[in-house]
N, C-alpha and C positions, 0 to 999 in steps of 0.2 A: 505495502501499501503506498501509495509515494501521493503526498499532499502538499504542495504549496502553497506556503500563507504569501495572498498577494495584497499589498496594500494600494490605495485608490489614488488616483493621480491628484496632486496637489490641487491643481484649476479644476474649474469647470467649463461645460462649452462657453455657456456666454464669456466666461472671464476671456476665455482664448479669443474672443470676436470683438472682445471690448481690448482688447492688448494690440491685435491687428488694427482696428479702426485709427484709434488712437493714435500709432504710430504713422498710420498712413495719413491721415490729415494733417500730422506735424510735418511731414515732407512735402504733402500739396502744398499749404500754406506757404511754406517755410521759404519756399523758392523764390515765387515773386517777389518777398517782402526783402530778403535777402537783395536782391538787383535793385530794389527799390531805395534800400538803404543805403547801397553801396554808391548809387546815383546822387541819394540827396547827401551823404559824407561829402564827395568829389566837389559837388557845385558848392555847399555849405562853405566849404574851407576856403575857398576864393572870397567868401562875403563875411558873414557873423560867425566868429570863432565860437561862441556858445553853443551856436545852433549844432556847428560841427561837431562840437561834443558830446551832445544828445543822442545826434546819430550815432557816434560811433559807440556810444556804452550800449545803444538799443542793438547795434550790431554784432557787439560781443556776447550780448543778452542772447539773442537768436542762435549766434553760432553754439554756445551751451545748450541751449535749450534741444535743437540742434543733434548735438553731440549725446546729451541725453537721452533723448528718444532713440536713439541706432542703437546706443547701447542698451536699452530696455527693449529694446526689440531681440538685440542678440540673446538678450539673459532668458527673457520669458516668452519668445514665441516658440511653441513645440516645432521640431523637425523631424523628419523621418527617420529613426535608426536603421532599422533593419525587419524585413520580414519574419524574421523568424524571432528568437530570442540570443541575444548576446550577454555570455556569463564571465563574470570579471572573479578571478578567487583572489583575497587579499586575505596573505597569511601574516604570522605574527611577528612583529619586526619589520613588515612592510613600511616602506616610507610612501609617503602620498604623491612624492616624483614618482615614485615606480608603480604607483595605481593610475596616474594620471597618464602614462605611457600605454598602459596597458587599456586604458580607455581609449586612446587616438588611435592606437594598432587596430580595435576591434570596432572602430567607426562610431563608436560612443559619442564623442566629443569631436569637435572639427578644431576649434580655437582652443589648442591646450592653455596658453598664456594666460587668457581671461577667464578660464575656468581655474588654473590657479593661484590666481589674484584674486578670485571670489571666496574661495577655501580658505584661504589663509585673513579676508577681510571677516569672515564668518568663526574662523577658528576651526574649521573640520578638519584643516589637514592634522591637527594636534591629537584628533578624538578619536583614530580608525581602529573599529570594531572588526576581527578577523571572521571573514565568511565567504558565503558569495554571494555576489550581487547580482541579480537579472536586470536587463534592460530591454525594453522590445517597443514595438511601434510608434507615436509621436510622442516624445518628450522634449523640454526645455530645459537651458542648463540647469536653471535653477531647480528643476525638477530632479536631476540625477542628481546636483549637491546635495540635495535635500533628503533622498536616500541615505547618504552617509552621514547626514547630519541625523536622522532617526534610527541609522543603523539598522536598514529595514534589507534584511540577509534573508536569502531563499532559507525559507526552514521546510519540514516534515514531521509527519507523522506518522513513524514507525512503532509497529506492535509487536511486539515479543509473547507468543502464545504461552499458556501454561503447558509443563512438560517439554519444550524447549531446552536443549543442549547448550551448553556454550561454544560446542560448533557449529551447530544450527544458530544461534545468535550471528556469531562471527558472520557465515555466508549469507545471510540479510541482511548485515550491514555491509559487505562488501557490494552485493547487490543493486541497494539502493543508496547509498552514501559514497561509494566508491573507495570505503575504509580498506585499509590490509587485514584480510581475515587472518594472516599468520600473527600479525602483531597482536590481533585482538586475543587472541587464542592462548599465544605464548604470555601476553600479561596477563590470564586469568588463573594460569597454572602455575606461574611464577612465586613459587613461594616463599622466596625471602622478600617479595614484593609484597605479598597479600597479607604475609605474616605481620610485614611492619606496618601496611598500610589498615589493613581490616582485623587481624587478628586471627585470621582465618587460613588452614592450609592451602587453599584453593580459592576460587570463586564461584564452581561447580554448585548449582542450587540455590545460590546468594543473587541473580542477576534478575529480580525480582519481573516474571512476567505482566506487563503493563504498557500501554500506548504511552510513547513517549515524543515531546515536540525536540525535535534535535535540528541541527543546522548544517549544512554542509562545510567541510574544512574543521568541524572541532575533532578534538583530539581523541584520542583512544583513551586515555585515563580518565577524560574528563565526560567519556561514553559511560564507563564500568564507575565511575563515581556517582553518577547518577543512577545506576540502577540499582546499586546497593544500598546508596541513600535513600531508594524506594520501596527497598526491604525490611530497612530498619523502621522506616516511618510504617509501613503496611506491618509491622508485626511487634511494633512497640505495645507492651503489656500482656500479649498471647502467650509467653512463656510464662507468665507468671503462675500460672496453673499447671500444676504437677501430674508429669502425664504415666500412663501405668508401667510397670517394669523398669522404672527409675531412669527412663530415659534422658538422657543431656539434650540440652538445646542444640548439640550435633546430630543427635543422634535422631532428634524427631524431624531434623530434615531429612534426615538420608530415607528414615520411613515414609516423608511426607511425598517423598520424591518416588519413589515405588508406586505409594498409591494413586499420586497423579499420572504415573504410565499405565495402568492398567483400568485404572476408572473414564469409562465415556460417560458416565451420568453423575453429577455431583451429589445427590440423595445416595448413592450406593456405595459413597466416599466413607464415612464411619463403619458401616458393615465388612466393606475389605479391609478396615484399619482394623476390626476385632479378630478377623483372622490371622493377620501378622500379629496382634500382640498376643494372641493364643498358643501360638507357634514357639513364640518366643516366649514365653512364661514356662507352656511343655520342653523346652530345650530341642523342638523339633528344627530342621531346615526349611528356611522361609520358601524354596524352592518358587521364587518368582522368576516368571521369564522374562520381563523386562532389565532385570540384572543382568541374567547372559548376553543379550543385545546389545545391551550397552558395553559390556566384557569385548565381545567381539567389534566394539565399533562401529555399532549399526548394520543393519541390515536392510535390504531392499526384495527379499523372499522370507516366506516363511521359515520358523523357526523350527529347527532339523532336532531329531533325537541324537544325534553327534555332537548337535553343539552342545547339548548339557553336558559333555564330558569336558568342554574346552575350561583349562587350568587358568584362572584368576582369581583374585581375592574378591573380586565382585561377582563370581557365579555364585549363587547362592543355592545350589543342586550340590555343589561340592561341599560348601563352607555355612558352619549353625554362624547364626546370628546376624547383625547386620552386614552390609559392606563398608568398608571404609571410608566412603562417601553419597554425598547425594548423584544421583543418575542425572537427573535434569532439574529444572527449577520448577519447582512447584507452587500451584497456587494457594491463596490464605483459606480455600475452602480445605485442602490436601491436606496444610499443615495443623489446621482446628481437629480437622477428623485423626489425625496424629494423635493429638494431645487428648480427645475426647472419643475414643471408638464407639460402636455400638456395643451394646451389651448383651453378647450372643456368645453358645458354645462353638460355633463353627470354624471347621479346620480347613476347610477344602471352599475351592469355587472354580466355575470353568463357565468361559463365555457360552451362552446362549446360542448366539446368532441374531439376535436384535439389539445387541449394543449393551444388553445385559447380561448379568451370570447368575448362575443357579447356586446356591450356597450350600453346604453340605457338613453333615458330624462326623460321618466315618467314613473308610478309604471304600468299602461296597457303596456307600451310597454316592460316593466320588464317583467311582466307575462307572454307576448307572449313567447319573446326569453327564459323564463324558459320551457314552455311547447315545444317547439321547441328541445332544447338541452337534454330535457327528451324521446322525440321521437327517439331521433338518435342513445342515447343511447341505446334505446331496439333496434333499428336497427342493431347496430354494435354487441351487445351480440347475436342476432339472426344469423347474420351471421358468 
């Protein structure tokens, strides 16, 4: 999803007409008056000196009016920039002179000297904000400068869905913002960085799923900061409630990520949570398919029996207890479900082909539920 925020032009249509008519009137009236004043001055200078001085002052005043009118024309009258969008990226520590050169090369600004002087006059050259500035259609020099004064950078709304891994978030950022996904991924798993800044061994699970207003040219650490800050804001006070099995805050996030991966419907999350809490209490392996898929780096095919033997600390078919870290970014509903599971004695569940699950208490019941689900899938495929 890529939503650019656009800001309306500084001037309305009637103001364009007003500026145009005013300038045109000045030019039409000025030419004959200049001729008249010049002639009057030359004639008057041979006769009455005082009259010649008046004519001279009038001539000078008129020249100033014409100059101001011409300047106003160049500053305020819109001109065609481009049929498409011309984008200029302003990086951190860029000088206004560099930005002006980019604008001139892009065809946004014709009179770069006047543009620079106006920027200095309005103190815009000293207050540059990094980001991407978009220009299109008809714009005046004043409107172009006003974009920089208002810090009107191109923004987008980027949505991180519940259950996204750090790798998927990095890929989405690369696709929508041209962020280097490798840099994002490396920083998210740089233990020295994440421990020093966030007291976390990695950021998997802590890049909160939400819609963010970001801007082009935004640095990777700033994007990460925004996502971790959103996690902290959304979960404030949530962990004050003790979780079953004495789970720590980090363990709650691990379990929440598994619940998020398993549940299609939010109302099933507490029941799924109860299954895993019951298994943890009994010392049973969690046997959660999403943990194996995560250990394998993601799959674009169905999970197979041989995958369950994959050697990894994240494989809950081979290892008891929780994996060493979250397997995705869980939403608030999954986190709350991990803290407050439903009160059940279920130990098993299986997807029943409707997006929901069938929950059972014994292995025998579970096997029956699996056969029923398999039969239903066959019927759906044949239909």
